[in-house]
VMD Tcl script that builds the backbone (N, CA, C; Angstrom):
set m [mol new atoms 273]
animate dup $m
set s [atomselect $m all]
$s set {name element resname resid chain x y z} {
  {N N MET 1 A 201.783 -4.578 153.442}
  {CA C MET 1 A 200.797 -5.662 153.931}
  {C C MET 1 A 200.574 -5.823 155.437}
  {N N GLY 2 A 201.483 -5.356 156.213}
  {CA C GLY 2 A 201.162 -4.852 157.272}
  {C C GLY 2 A 200.288 -3.794 157.559}
  {N N ALA 3 A 200.319 -3.057 156.799}
  {CA C ALA 3 A 199.332 -1.929 157.083}
  {C C ALA 3 A 197.941 -1.966 156.571}
  {N N ILE 4 A 197.609 -3.238 155.969}
  {CA C ILE 4 A 196.489 -3.502 155.713}
  {C C ILE 4 A 195.849 -4.309 156.884}
  {N N VAL 5 A 196.609 -5.214 157.706}
  {CA C VAL 5 A 196.241 -5.819 158.473}
  {C C VAL 5 A 196.270 -4.854 159.549}
  {N N ALA 6 A 197.049 -3.877 160.130}
  {CA C ALA 6 A 196.451 -2.704 161.097}
  {C C ALA 6 A 195.515 -2.278 161.088}
  {N N ALA 7 A 195.078 -1.564 159.773}
  {CA C ALA 7 A 193.788 -0.951 159.472}
  {C C ALA 7 A 192.730 -1.995 159.720}
  {N N PHE 8 A 192.729 -3.100 159.330}
  {CA C PHE 8 A 191.702 -4.017 159.672}
  {C C PHE 8 A 191.457 -4.148 161.128}
  {N N LEU 9 A 192.455 -4.479 161.744}
  {CA C LEU 9 A 192.374 -4.630 163.098}
  {C C LEU 9 A 192.019 -3.009 163.946}
  {N N GLY 10 A 192.322 -2.207 163.442}
  {CA C GLY 10 A 192.367 -1.022 163.722}
  {C C GLY 10 A 190.495 -0.817 163.646}
  {N N TRP 11 A 189.892 -0.961 162.748}
  {CA C TRP 11 A 188.633 -0.530 162.748}
  {C C TRP 11 A 187.466 -1.703 163.717}
  {N N PHE 12 A 188.244 -2.950 163.934}
  {CA C PHE 12 A 187.731 -3.668 164.803}
  {C C PHE 12 A 188.079 -3.076 166.412}
  {N N ALA 13 A 188.918 -2.408 166.701}
  {CA C ALA 13 A 189.178 -1.750 167.850}
  {C C ALA 13 A 188.472 -0.913 168.152}
  {N N GLY 14 A 188.679 0.224 167.056}
  {CA C GLY 14 A 188.049 1.199 167.225}
  {C C GLY 14 A 186.376 1.333 167.122}
  {N N GLY 15 A 185.887 0.547 166.697}
  {CA C GLY 15 A 184.304 0.156 166.646}
  {C C GLY 15 A 184.128 1.051 164.680}
  {N N PHE 16 A 183.131 0.388 164.296}
  {CA C PHE 16 A 183.039 0.516 163.055}
  {C C PHE 16 A 182.329 2.196 162.635}
  {N N TYR 17 A 182.828 3.320 163.128}
  {CA C TYR 17 A 182.179 4.681 163.101}
  {C C TYR 17 A 182.838 5.476 162.152}
  {N N LEU 18 A 182.321 6.006 161.188}
  {CA C LEU 18 A 182.700 6.937 160.286}
  {C C LEU 18 A 183.179 8.265 161.142}
  {N N THR 19 A 182.668 9.112 161.854}
  {CA C THR 19 A 183.275 10.163 162.695}
  {C C THR 19 A 183.438 9.696 164.325}
  {N N ASP 20 A 184.181 9.941 164.831}
  {CA C ASP 20 A 184.518 10.355 166.233}
  {C C ASP 20 A 184.131 11.603 166.883}
  {N N ARG 21 A 184.234 11.664 168.588}
  {CA C ARG 21 A 184.104 12.723 168.912}
  {C C ARG 21 A 185.670 13.405 169.193}
  {N N ASN 22 A 186.685 12.329 168.875}
  {CA C ASN 22 A 187.899 12.872 169.063}
  {C C ASN 22 A 188.701 12.936 167.784}
  {N N PRO 23 A 189.263 14.420 167.529}
  {CA C PRO 23 A 189.532 14.290 165.956}
  {C C PRO 23 A 191.073 13.729 165.947}
  {N N ILE 24 A 191.450 13.252 167.201}
  {CA C ILE 24 A 193.010 12.479 166.796}
  {C C ILE 24 A 192.936 11.148 166.541}
  {N N LEU 25 A 191.714 10.690 167.346}
  {CA C LEU 25 A 191.633 9.089 166.670}
  {C C LEU 25 A 190.320 9.527 165.399}
  {N N MET 26 A 190.020 10.245 164.831}
  {CA C MET 26 A 189.018 10.416 163.678}
  {C C MET 26 A 190.462 10.410 162.845}
  {N N THR 27 A 191.241 11.526 162.987}
  {CA C THR 27 A 192.480 11.733 161.902}
  {C C THR 27 A 193.475 10.501 161.858}
  {N N HIS 28 A 193.750 9.469 163.108}
  {CA C HIS 28 A 194.486 8.458 163.026}
  {C C HIS 28 A 193.951 7.182 162.295}
  {N N ARG 29 A 192.340 7.324 162.374}
  {CA C ARG 29 A 191.773 6.442 161.537}
  {C C ARG 29 A 191.885 6.324 160.234}
  {N N TRP 30 A 191.278 7.660 159.703}
  {CA C TRP 30 A 191.248 7.884 158.415}
  {C C TRP 30 A 192.638 7.584 157.738}
  {N N LEU 31 A 193.533 8.405 158.161}
  {CA C LEU 31 A 194.824 8.140 157.858}
  {C C LEU 31 A 195.232 6.563 157.776}
  {N N GLY 32 A 195.134 5.889 158.675}
  {CA C GLY 32 A 195.515 4.756 158.709}
  {C C GLY 32 A 194.865 3.852 157.362}
  {N N THR 33 A 193.359 4.239 157.151}
  {CA C THR 33 A 192.501 3.505 155.974}
  {C C THR 33 A 193.463 3.738 154.174}
  {N N ALA 34 A 193.698 5.312 154.628}
  {CA C ALA 34 A 194.570 5.728 153.518}
  {C C ALA 34 A 195.908 5.419 153.174}
  {N N ILE 35 A 196.386 4.937 154.340}
  {CA C ILE 35 A 197.938 4.457 154.176}
  {C C ILE 35 A 197.757 2.972 153.738}
  {N N ALA 36 A 196.816 2.005 154.035}
  {CA C ALA 36 A 196.496 0.994 153.539}
  {C C ALA 36 A 196.010 0.985 152.187}
  {N N GLY 37 A 195.241 1.892 151.515}
  {CA C GLY 37 A 194.585 1.688 150.198}
  {C C GLY 37 A 196.011 2.076 149.229}
  {N N VAL 38 A 196.740 3.427 149.989}
  {CA C VAL 38 A 197.814 4.044 148.869}
  {C C VAL 38 A 199.114 2.460 148.990}
  {N N GLY 39 A 199.236 1.894 150.180}
  {CA C GLY 39 A 199.861 0.428 150.183}
  {C C GLY 39 A 199.578 -0.343 148.958}
  {N N LEU 40 A 198.454 -0.531 149.078}
  {CA C LEU 40 A 197.846 -1.419 147.622}
  {C C LEU 40 A 198.142 -0.901 146.342}
  {N N VAL 41 A 198.026 0.379 145.894}
  {CA C VAL 41 A 198.587 1.013 144.941}
  {C C VAL 41 A 199.735 1.061 144.685}
  {N N LEU 42 A 200.535 0.817 145.618}
  {CA C LEU 42 A 202.413 0.666 145.374}
  {C C LEU 42 A 202.629 -0.537 145.320}
  {N N VAL 43 A 202.019 -1.453 145.683}
  {CA C VAL 43 A 202.368 -3.120 145.204}
  {C C VAL 43 A 201.746 -3.132 144.293}
  {N N TYR 44 A 200.667 -2.440 143.427}
  {CA C TYR 44 A 200.193 -3.037 141.883}
  {C C TYR 44 A 201.060 -1.974 141.037}
  {N N LEU 45 A 202.027 -0.617 141.255}
  {CA C LEU 45 A 203.066 -0.195 140.826}
  {C C LEU 45 A 203.682 -0.822 140.674}
  {N N ALA 46 A 204.361 -1.711 141.882}
  {CA C ALA 46 A 205.375 -2.186 141.736}
  {C C ALA 46 A 205.742 -3.687 140.713}
  {N N ALA 47 A 204.544 -4.326 140.775}
  {CA C ALA 47 A 204.295 -5.433 139.838}
  {C C ALA 47 A 204.281 -4.651 138.433}
  {N N GLY 48 A 203.610 -3.902 138.141}
  {CA C GLY 48 A 203.668 -3.246 137.039}
  {C C GLY 48 A 204.929 -3.018 136.510}
  {N N HIS 49 A 205.749 -2.743 137.200}
  {CA C HIS 49 A 207.364 -2.216 136.900}
  {C C HIS 49 A 208.214 -3.461 136.480}
  {N N ARG 50 A 207.780 -4.587 137.134}
  {CA C ARG 50 A 208.400 -5.674 136.929}
  {C C ARG 50 A 207.906 -6.657 135.382}
  {N N ARG 51 A 207.199 -6.150 135.358}
  {CA C ARG 51 A 206.072 -6.505 133.650}
  {C C ARG 51 A 206.953 -5.896 133.011}
  {N N ALA 52 A 207.186 -4.325 133.095}
  {CA C ALA 52 A 207.385 -3.594 131.801}
  {C C ALA 52 A 208.543 -2.402 132.340}
  {N N PRO 53 A 210.028 -2.757 132.791}
  {CA C PRO 53 A 210.624 -1.926 133.173}
  {C C PRO 53 A 211.181 -0.657 132.751}
  {N N GLU 54 A 210.682 -0.426 131.299}
  {CA C GLU 54 A 210.949 0.747 130.833}
  {C C GLU 54 A 209.829 1.880 131.109}
  {N N ARG 55 A 208.736 2.059 131.814}
  {CA C ARG 55 A 207.772 2.869 132.215}
  {C C ARG 55 A 208.732 3.728 133.369}
  {N N SER 56 A 208.076 4.500 133.531}
  {CA C SER 56 A 208.612 5.333 134.543}
  {C C SER 56 A 208.298 5.136 135.780}
  {N N ARG 57 A 208.837 5.441 136.823}
  {CA C ARG 57 A 209.037 5.013 138.293}
  {C C ARG 57 A 208.426 6.282 138.937}
  {N N LYS 58 A 208.588 7.311 138.819}
  {CA C LYS 58 A 208.241 8.984 139.316}
  {C C LYS 58 A 206.873 8.685 140.130}
  {N N LEU 59 A 205.816 8.368 139.620}
  {CA C LEU 59 A 204.812 7.880 140.438}
  {C C LEU 59 A 204.780 7.260 141.741}
  {N N TYR 60 A 205.223 6.063 141.186}
  {CA C TYR 60 A 205.488 5.065 142.391}
  {C C TYR 60 A 206.704 5.702 143.376}
  {N N LEU 61 A 207.556 6.396 142.965}
  {CA C LEU 61 A 208.843 7.135 143.662}
  {C C LEU 61 A 208.027 8.273 144.424}
  {N N VAL 62 A 207.087 9.097 144.251}
  {CA C VAL 62 A 206.649 9.928 144.888}
  {C C VAL 62 A 205.393 9.408 145.590}
  {N N LEU 63 A 204.706 8.239 145.888}
  {CA C LEU 63 A 203.951 7.946 146.235}
  {C C LEU 63 A 204.604 7.039 147.495}
  {N N LEU 64 A 205.562 7.186 147.515}
  {CA C LEU 64 A 206.444 6.124 148.001}
  {C C LEU 64 A 206.859 7.274 149.286}
  {N N GLY 65 A 207.341 8.071 148.850}
  {CA C GLY 65 A 207.614 9.661 149.568}
  {C C GLY 65 A 206.704 9.864 150.705}
  {N N LEU 66 A 205.207 10.010 150.090}
  {CA C LEU 66 A 204.297 10.500 150.585}
  {C C LEU 66 A 203.748 9.235 151.610}
  {N N MET 67 A 203.915 8.040 151.621}
  {CA C MET 67 A 203.663 6.969 152.292}
  {C C MET 67 A 204.591 6.874 153.732}
  {N N THR 68 A 205.834 7.429 152.992}
  {CA C THR 68 A 206.623 7.270 154.194}
  {C C THR 68 A 206.522 8.752 155.473}
  {N N LEU 69 A 205.811 9.598 155.022}
  {CA C LEU 69 A 205.552 10.943 155.574}
  {C C LEU 69 A 204.392 10.638 156.275}
  {N N ALA 70 A 203.409 9.962 155.692}
  {CA C ALA 70 A 201.881 9.608 156.281}
  {C C ALA 70 A 202.098 8.615 157.227}
  {N N ILE 71 A 203.146 7.858 157.276}
  {CA C ILE 71 A 203.745 6.675 158.281}
  {C C ILE 71 A 204.042 7.460 159.086}
  {N N SER 72 A 204.855 8.404 159.436}
  {CA C SER 72 A 205.682 8.686 160.813}
  {C C SER 72 A 204.452 9.674 161.132}
  {N N VAL 73 A 203.658 10.908 160.245}
  {CA C VAL 73 A 202.485 11.437 161.123}
  {C C VAL 73 A 201.307 10.146 161.868}
  {N N GLN 74 A 201.185 8.951 161.497}
  {CA C GLN 74 A 200.132 7.966 162.076}
  {C C GLN 74 A 201.177 7.524 163.132}
  {N N GLY 75 A 202.199 7.443 163.207}
  {CA C GLY 75 A 202.927 7.283 164.559}
  {C C GLY 75 A 202.722 8.021 165.513}
  {N N PHE 76 A 202.987 9.277 165.082}
  {CA C PHE 76 A 202.831 10.579 166.320}
  {C C PHE 76 A 201.318 10.548 166.739}
  {N N LEU 77 A 200.232 10.377 165.416}
  {CA C LEU 77 A 198.948 10.254 165.943}
  {C C LEU 77 A 198.169 9.201 167.328}
  {N N GLY 78 A 199.146 7.978 166.868}
  {CA C GLY 78 A 198.781 7.194 167.612}
  {C C GLY 78 A 199.700 7.117 169.028}
  {N N GLY 79 A 200.619 7.752 169.166}
  {CA C GLY 79 A 201.169 8.098 170.550}
  {C C GLY 79 A 200.837 9.175 171.226}
  {N N THR 80 A 199.822 10.013 170.319}
  {CA C THR 80 A 199.248 11.299 170.836}
  {C C THR 80 A 197.915 10.830 171.765}
  {N N PHE 81 A 197.138 9.951 170.541}
  {CA C PHE 81 A 196.105 9.418 171.447}
  {C C PHE 81 A 196.153 8.563 172.748}
  {N N MET 82 A 197.056 7.498 172.420}
  {CA C MET 82 A 197.317 6.583 173.393}
  {C C MET 82 A 197.731 7.304 174.835}
  {N N HIS 83 A 198.375 8.490 174.739}
  {CA C HIS 83 A 199.424 8.495 175.824}
  {C C HIS 83 A 199.271 10.245 175.832}
  {N N GLY 84 A 197.851 10.625 175.784}
  {CA C GLY 84 A 196.919 12.058 176.176}
  {C C GLY 84 A 197.972 13.255 175.635}
  {N N GLY 85 A 197.821 13.895 174.887}
  {CA C GLY 85 A 198.090 14.580 173.951}
  {C C GLY 85 A 199.702 14.738 174.046}
  {N N LEU 86 A 200.410 15.743 173.938}
  {CA C LEU 86 A 201.826 15.938 173.379}
  {C C LEU 86 A 202.435 15.499 174.817}
  {N N ASN 87 A 201.683 15.321 175.724}
  {CA C ASN 87 A 202.463 14.781 176.738}
  {C C ASN 87 A 203.590 13.619 176.499}
  {N N HIS 88 A 202.679 12.791 175.710}
  {CA C HIS 88 A 203.999 11.660 175.243}
  {C C HIS 88 A 205.459 12.200 174.826}
  {N N LEU 89 A 205.662 13.096 174.491}
  {CA C LEU 89 A 207.243 13.736 174.232}
  {C C LEU 89 A 207.670 14.302 175.317}
  {N N ALA 90 A 207.062 14.167 176.270}
  {CA C ALA 90 A 208.112 14.434 177.508}
  {C C ALA 90 A 208.929 13.697 178.011}
  {N N PHE 91 A 210.086 13.535 178.208}
  {CA C PHE 91 A 210.942 12.487 178.743}
  {C C PHE 91 A 210.905 12.381 180.021}
}
mol reanalyze $m
mol bondsrecalc $m
mol representation Tube
mol addrep $m
């Protein structure tokens, strides 16, 4: 649910533009939107499994793994955008 709120607030903070001049910001924007959408699908699949536990959970687990990877990339892109490229990795 936090991803949905973050995506909603991100669209307000970044403006309602479908494209950006900065490719990092555009990737961050659309990846965040996709994370929120896939999060809703994961909630639906989890609720469906509670009603019918005999159903396979392969799709759920694959999407959960992809979501973990996407959130990691999203955090990296956010840091890259806010702190000036790969300089945010220099300690």
